[in-house]
Legacy VTK file of the C-alpha trace (Angstrom):
# vtk DataFile Version 3.0
C-alpha trace
ASCII
DATASET POLYDATA
POINTS 114 float
-16.624 6.725 16.345
-17.337 4.863 13.110
-14.714 6.731 11.103
-11.679 6.191 13.341
-10.226 3.206 11.460
-10.887 4.752 8.044
-9.360 8.024 9.241
-6.270 6.212 10.525
-5.868 4.455 7.175
-6.222 7.732 5.253
-3.754 9.448 7.610
-1.294 6.586 7.084
-1.729 6.809 3.311
-0.964 10.528 3.598
2.240 9.676 5.455
3.205 7.259 2.690
2.582 9.975 0.101
4.820 12.377 2.047
7.621 9.813 2.265
7.267 9.079 -1.438
7.352 12.778 -2.310
10.313 13.527 -0.036
12.509 10.669 -1.235
11.126 9.997 -4.734
10.375 6.379 -3.933
7.429 5.382 -6.099
5.016 7.809 -7.758
7.579 10.618 -7.879
9.981 8.297 -9.670
7.597 6.794 -12.262
3.917 7.630 -11.806
2.683 5.437 -14.647
4.370 2.272 -13.395
3.378 3.026 -9.816
-0.255 3.554 -10.785
-0.393 0.269 -12.679
1.334 -1.615 -9.888
-0.914 -0.158 -7.183
-4.054 -0.835 -9.215
-3.092 -4.419 -10.029
-2.060 -5.058 -6.421
-5.332 -3.750 -5.016
-7.371 -5.730 -7.562
-5.365 -8.900 -6.833
-5.948 -8.621 -3.095
-9.639 -7.722 -3.519
-10.122 -10.861 -5.614
-8.167 -12.797 -2.975
-10.491 -11.384 -0.288
-13.603 -12.238 -2.298
-12.437 -15.834 -2.731
-11.640 -16.044 0.972
-15.078 -14.673 1.837
-16.807 -17.093 -0.569
-14.918 -20.017 0.985
-15.826 -18.898 4.503
-12.211 -18.184 5.448
-12.504 -14.391 5.787
-15.236 -12.562 7.606
-15.825 -9.036 8.834
-15.273 -8.330 12.476
-17.865 -6.006 13.974
-16.486 -2.964 15.762
-17.596 0.573 16.510
-14.386 1.890 14.924
-15.481 1.031 11.380
-18.043 2.786 9.205
-20.217 -0.281 8.675
-20.293 0.373 4.911
-20.000 -2.890 2.983
-18.870 -3.097 -0.644
-19.889 -6.770 -0.776
-20.981 -9.239 1.889
-18.238 -9.328 4.543
-16.113 -6.775 2.590
-15.976 -3.431 4.418
-15.093 -0.129 2.747
-11.991 0.123 4.902
-10.516 -2.969 3.252
-9.869 -1.069 0.017
-7.962 1.634 1.902
-6.054 -1.003 3.867
-5.048 -2.743 0.649
-3.985 0.581 -0.868
-1.830 1.250 2.205
-0.372 -2.263 2.033
0.536 -1.902 -1.652
1.846 1.662 -1.304
3.988 0.799 1.702
5.439 -2.187 -0.138
6.233 -0.057 -3.196
7.853 2.604 -1.003
10.010 0.008 0.766
11.084 -1.471 -2.566
11.828 2.038 -3.866
13.938 2.792 -0.799
15.853 -0.481 -1.166
16.531 0.342 -4.835
17.904 3.764 -3.877
20.149 2.292 -1.158
21.393 -0.390 -3.579
22.113 2.199 -6.257
24.074 4.371 -3.814
26.005 1.348 -2.545
26.881 0.348 -6.116
27.999 3.891 -6.945
30.190 3.985 -3.843
31.730 0.608 -4.740
32.375 1.769 -8.308
34.093 4.922 -7.026
36.268 2.846 -4.695
37.225 0.469 -7.487
38.213 3.262 -9.870
40.197 5.157 -7.221
LINES 1 115
114 0 1 2 3 4 5 6 7 8 9 10 11 12 13 14 15 16 17 18 19 20 21 22 23 24 25 26 27 28 29 30 31 32 33 34 35 36 37 38 39 40 41 42 43 44 45 46 47 48 49 50 51 52 53 54 55 56 57 58 59 60 61 62 63 64 65 66 67 68 69 70 71 72 73 74 75 76 77 78 79 80 81 82 83 84 85 86 87 88 89 90 91 92 93 94 95 96 97 98 99 100 101 102 103 104 105 106 107 108 109 110 111 112 113
């Protein structure tokens, strides 16, 4: 039971990878930039979490669905995977918006030249 949430996060990350691969949204467009952006995003939110924990704002909810592994007081292992999913999903959405914008601009340019 303790791996359900972690498994769901990993499955969701796999879905994000498939979408990225299929449509060339993030890593399949520019792996170096995507790696830096993901890494910086995860680090930023981990620091944010650690400050929130230190200030008593954030705390770990106890549930049977989580592994119980803590990386720091009140910081469960699953948080890192959640933050990775959050950052990856955001990058994929931004990549999709960029593709739609580019196609819209190309269509407008074709209409203007016709």
